[in-house]
C-alpha positions in Angstrom: 84.6 -76.3 12.9 85.9 -73.2 14.7 85.5 -72.7 18.4 83.0 -69.9 17.9 81.0 -71.9 15.3 80.8 -74.8 17.8 79.8 -72.5 20.6 77.0 -70.8 18.5 75.7 -74.2 17.3 75.6 -75.6 20.8 73.9 -72.5 22.2 71.3 -72.5 19.4 70.6 -76.2 20.0 70.5 -75.8 23.8 73.1 -78.5 23.9 74.5 -77.9 27.4 76.8 -81.0 27.1 78.4 -79.6 24.0 78.8 -76.2 25.7 80.5 -77.9 28.6 83.1 -79.3 26.2 83.7 -75.9 24.6 83.9 -73.7 27.7 87.1 -74.1 29.8 86.6 -75.1 33.4 88.3 -71.8 34.5 86.2 -69.6 32.1 85.3 -66.1 33.2 82.4 -64.3 31.4 82.0 -60.5 31.9 78.7 -59.6 30.3 77.9 -56.0 29.3 75.1 -55.7 31.9 74.9 -55.9 35.6 78.5 -55.5 36.5 78.8 -59.2 37.2 81.2 -61.9 36.4 80.0 -65.4 35.5 81.7 -68.8 35.7 81.4 -71.9 33.6 78.7 -73.2 35.9 76.8 -69.9 35.7 76.9 -70.0 31.9 75.8 -73.6 31.7 72.9 -72.9 34.1 71.7 -70.1 31.9 72.0 -72.1 28.7 69.2 -74.2 27.4 66.5 -72.1 29.1 65.3 -70.3 25.9 65.9 -66.9 27.6 68.2 -65.8 24.8 68.2 -66.4 21.0 70.4 -64.9 18.3 70.5 -64.3 14.6 72.9 -63.0 12.0 75.9 -64.5 13.8 79.2 -63.4 12.3 82.8 -64.4 13.1 84.8 -61.2 12.6 88.1 -62.8 13.6 89.3 -66.0 15.1 92.7 -67.7 15.6 94.0 -70.2 18.2 94.2 -67.5 20.8 91.3 -65.1 20.4 88.0 -64.6 18.6 85.6 -61.7 17.9 82.0 -62.3 17.0 78.9 -60.2 16.4 75.2 -61.1 16.5 71.7 -59.8 17.0 70.4 -61.1 20.4 66.8 -61.4 21.4 65.5 -61.9 24.9 62.5 -63.9 26.0 61.6 -61.4 28.7 60.7 -58.8 26.1 63.6 -56.4 26.7 65.0 -54.7 23.6 67.0 -56.8 21.3 70.7 -55.9 21.1 73.6 -55.9 18.7 76.3 -57.8 20.6 80.0 -57.8 20.1 81.8 -60.6 21.9 85.6 -60.9 22.5 86.8 -64.4 23.5 90.2 -65.7 24.6 91.0 -69.4 24.1 93.1 -71.9 26.1 93.5 -75.6 25.2 91.0 -75.2 22.4 88.2 -73.9 24.7 86.8 -70.5 25.7 88.7 -69.3 28.8 87.2 -65.8 28.9 84.5 -63.8 27.2 83.4 -60.2 27.3 80.5 -58.6 25.5 79.5 -55.1 24.5 76.1 -54.3 23.2 73.9 -51.6 21.6 70.1 -51.8 22.3 68.0 -51.9 19.2 64.6 -50.1 18.9 61.4 -51.9 18.6 61.2 -50.9 14.9 64.6 -52.5 14.1 64.5 -55.1 11.3 67.4 -57.1 9.9 68.1 -56.0 6.3 65.9 -58.1 4.1 63.2 -58.9 6.7 59.7 -57.7 6.2 
């Protein structure tokens, strides 16, 4: 299983222990909002709370050094869903850095094929 697949599966299952194995101890996450930088402990503290869910995950590129993924992300607080592009760097088979960019989606947005 690829690193991104393992990350997505662990996030979807709220498996904080699995995430802890996938995320490098020195990981730095720069999300597209808030101008903040998060550490591994910040990410793990956020995981498993049900605050974020995603669908239509796609791995656009992945090798031993980097990965690029795209998904539609939904937020439990009711804010607009977003199309999120993630760029990840890997070290020792784990995510050492992640950065996201996003496009907010309107309330009328529907994934192709949804009613």
